DRENMI-802463 format. One line per 8 residues: number of its first residue (from 1); for each residue x, y, z of C-alpha. Coordinates in steps of 0.001 Angstrom, whole numbers, plus 500000, padded with zeros to 6 digits. Example, Ala and Ser with C-alpha at 12.3 -4.5 7.8 and 13.67 -1.06 7.14 Angstrom:
! residues 2
1) 512300 495500 507800  513670 498940 507140 .
! end
This chain:
! residues 327
1) 898560 465731 546370  899646 468736 549029  897795 468113 552330  895890 471246 554257  895116 469422 557740  892102 472080 559220  892328 470832 562441  895607 469528 564334 .
9) 893791 467975 567088  893733 464345 568095  893094 463509 564581  894333 465918 562619  897763 465932 564209  897877 462188 563896  897082 462510 560363  899153 465098 559242 .
17) 901986 464162 561774  901913 460989 559824  901494 461817 556448  904751 464032 556766  906382 460660 557686  905436 459452 554338  906951 462832 552803  903552 464386 551699 .
25) 903026 467830 551787  901387 468970 554537  900149 472317 556729  898224 472104 559709  895948 474881 560608  895310 475532 564324  895184 478342 567075  895997 479860 569969 .
33) 898770 478230 572781  898345 475127 569980  899602 476871 567183  902340 478345 569217  903496 475644 570039  903566 473784 566925  905452 477083 565027  907929 477083 568060 .
41) 908887 473631 568778  907098 471346 566248  903753 468933 566423  905085 465962 568614  903332 462744 567792  903584 460172 571141  902952 456614 570033  903187 452846 571381 .
49) 906141 452459 569400  908213 455911 569998  907362 459635 569877  908796 461917 566829  908551 465691 566859  907191 467110 563233  908399 470641 562000  905208 471595 559716 .
57) 903693 475014 558675  901608 475469 560887  898925 478651 560035  895590 479930 561773  893721 480592 558110  894363 480474 554219  896348 483988 554203  896146 485696 551069 .
65) 898304 483557 548407  896436 481376 546276  896233 477290 547237  898363 475129 544831  895416 473591 542534  896464 470077 543526  895815 471037 547529  893056 468663 549371 .
73) 891555 470367 552905  891053 467619 555700  888884 469197 558262  889280 467659 561442  887786 470529 563738  885140 468740 566307  881486 469518 564317  880821 472262 566679 .
81) 883766 474614 564783  882764 472821 561218  880663 476383 559902  883147 478575 561388  885936 476246 559410  884000 476022 555849  883170 479721 556060  887198 480616 556540 .
89) 888140 478266 554133  885004 478110 551091  886360 481462 549571  889963 480582 549509  891565 481926 546220  893240 478473 543421  895981 478700 541738  894564 478788 538178 .
97) 890890 480631 539016  888416 479826 540954  888121 479324 545096  888447 475890 547245  884550 475628 547319  884587 475735 543572  887741 473555 543106  889030 471827 546176 .
105) 888151 468530 547300  887136 468906 551075  887335 465992 553017  885551 465642 556306  887188 463159 559050  885043 464336 561965  882857 462239 564497  879030 462761 563236 .
113) 876782 462679 560393  875758 466679 559891  879295 467498 558914  878803 466501 555190  875594 467901 554607  877329 471648 555799  879670 471107 553709  877903 470335 550597 .
121) 876206 473713 550609  879490 475407 549943  881890 472832 548690  881363 470956 545092  883646 467988 545627  882919 466568 549511  884117 463031 550364  883397 461649 554002 .
129) 885711 459844 556361  884504 457276 559142  887242 457847 561961  888393 454952 564317  891712 456373 565202  892589 456432 569159  894295 459987 569833  894300 462885 572566 .
137) 894904 466157 572594  895174 467638 576282  898728 469628 575970  899572 472160 572978  902088 471017 570510  901596 467320 571434  899305 464643 570090  899173 460888 571927 .
145) 898065 458004 569656  897112 454575 571155  896424 452693 567704  898507 450304 567292  899767 448350 564900  898112 450955 562604  897221 454551 563854  893645 454100 563068 .
153) 891043 452728 560421  889605 455964 558005  886695 454893 555772  886425 456846 552899  884368 457380 549986  882317 460322 548382  879368 462703 549429  876109 461428 549282 .
161) 877277 457983 547971  880155 456105 545529  883469 456910 545301  886435 458325 542465  889841 458412 541717  890039 461289 544595  889025 458809 546977  891405 456118 545823 .
169) 894445 458468 545721  893645 460141 549125  893140 456263 550537  896657 455368 549018  898494 458630 550756  896874 457276 554026  897951 453248 553994  901600 454790 552736 .
177) 901032 456854 555880  900496 454008 558211  896646 453704 558268  894090 450816 557240  892264 452706 554565  889417 451117 553193  887524 453252 549773  884129 452764 550142 .
185) 881263 453710 548167  878820 453334 551480  881185 455329 553660  878113 456798 555441  876174 453537 556246  880357 453094 558154  879938 456630 559561  876501 455795 561157 .
193) 877545 452927 562903  880212 455126 564147  877522 457291 565847  876227 455261 567490  879424 453985 568769  880065 457808 570078  876772 458268 571729  878345 457360 574363 .
201) 881020 459614 574202  879099 461908 576605  877642 460007 579306  881819 459256 578974  882708 462765 579558  879935 462880 582540  880783 460203 584135  883846 458682 583184 .
209) 884816 454915 582875  881553 454033 585518  878948 454090 583314  875824 451719 584623  875760 448929 581328  871157 449622 581360  872243 453925 580638  874574 453352 577443 .
217) 872331 450495 576614  869474 452631 576867  871281 455314 574958  872213 453575 571795  868771 451378 571648  867337 454785 571240  869854 455862 568382  869107 452672 566817 .
225) 865460 453551 567157  865505 456765 565762  867229 455173 562546  864855 453032 562069  862302 454931 562383  864335 456861 559635  864939 454628 557335  868994 454882 557740 .
233) 871092 451580 557097  874443 451846 559528  877079 449236 560238  876621 446950 563028  879098 446028 565645  879818 442476 564757  880770 444430 560979  883343 446535 562573 .
241) 884901 444507 564741  885015 441869 561795  886460 444830 559727  888945 446219 562421  890340 442826 563111  893751 442940 565330  894288 446048 562607  893897 448740 565625 .
249) 894071 447877 568237  895250 450607 571788  898017 450433 573777  899455 452379 576452  902016 455333 575784  904553 456122 577719  902778 453405 580252  899387 455039 580385 .
257) 896197 454028 578182  894561 456757 576786  892301 459324 579145  889005 459438 577453  886786 460424 573981  886903 463374 571827  884114 464332 573973  885697 463817 577086 .
265) 888932 466054 576225  886874 469012 575418  885708 468744 578825  888954 468003 580355  890535 471188 578098  887903 472819 579331  887328 474561 576014  883039 475341 576612 .
273) 881289 473834 574117  881266 470109 572929  880333 468191 569885  877404 466500 571947  874693 468334 569278  875904 466544 566743  875957 463247 568150  872902 462976 570888 .
281) 871246 465875 569180  871183 463989 565741  869329 461108 567875  867830 463569 569252  866733 465458 565783  865435 461939 564112  863508 461427 566780  861824 464712 566793 .
289) 861498 463531 562990  860064 460333 562768  858214 460315 566400  860793 458589 568065  861245 459306 571864  864754 460047 572850  864676 461349 576949  868335 459742 577244 .
297) 869876 461257 574195  868400 464959 575570  869153 464260 578553  872963 463897 577823  872907 466420 575759  871412 469188 577861  873902 467331 580787  877288 467799 578694 .
305) 876050 471167 577288  875604 472622 581166  878874 470655 582450  880587 472503 579494  879193 475598 579961  879853 475273 583972  883311 473752 583260  882790 470216 585707 .
313) 885887 468511 585048  885201 465619 582860  883733 462386 584401  882684 464287 587779  878488 464890 586723  876772 463651 588994  874884 459853 587946  871181 460986 590338 .
321) 871303 464491 588600  871771 462986 585048  869335 460090 585967  866693 462967 587299  866873 464430 583372  866198 461704 582132  863181 460843 583808 .
! end
């Protein structure tokens, strides 16, 4: 199979370079200075056991030539960019007739749980991935991946449920690329468990590492209550820790630990947008649908949007102001 990685940032860049190292056919999709750097110098993946630079095909969209029929589209943009990415690729022609939306598998390797439903409106064959992959993208042409001894764990299955031969074939390629890639018929249960973990992303983006325990616990507790009211199953932290074991640890790269999670990185790069409305905002949505108050998650949502809009530096949002918003 050929892989088109739509969003060659922290997650997509790591997956793309590792697949290419395993002799899989990979095309990266990027934009702006990052695309320019990849075209000029290749994509450098910095890892605990050394750096590698891959010279891969890099594009900014589907182009005019039909996609090979054995192409797998891997969506790794952040959730706020999903709609635009889907619209750009759904009608891309495929060799032999038909469109990408009709004929090609779409893999959603993204945080949050709203991407799959959005994708299924346009693509007939959607495969969610629960992403545990500690990586960072702050500099054009460079991705830092701290995962060790494996770069990440990527559960894959079908949407809305089950698993098939496509999942198993993709998982085999990911395994060859060094990832741990379990095939799970209940992959959404894993993604909802990951959603609860990701509720802390906004807090880290706002406050850095100095997050009061009580605040982190309250944000998660609201998420647990919302999922319970909606009757949505999810994995527990204990189950997740047992699954990962020692397979995906974090080690320094170049003497430095990982700077911060995906939402922190968006503020650090000053992109002006984050995925918070699809993380804490998912809890707010479920709370409103099922009568569960979620004031802490709503406040985190609002504060992160404010920080992104005003270009407030990652980790510098005043705690007192956030607490005032919650109250």
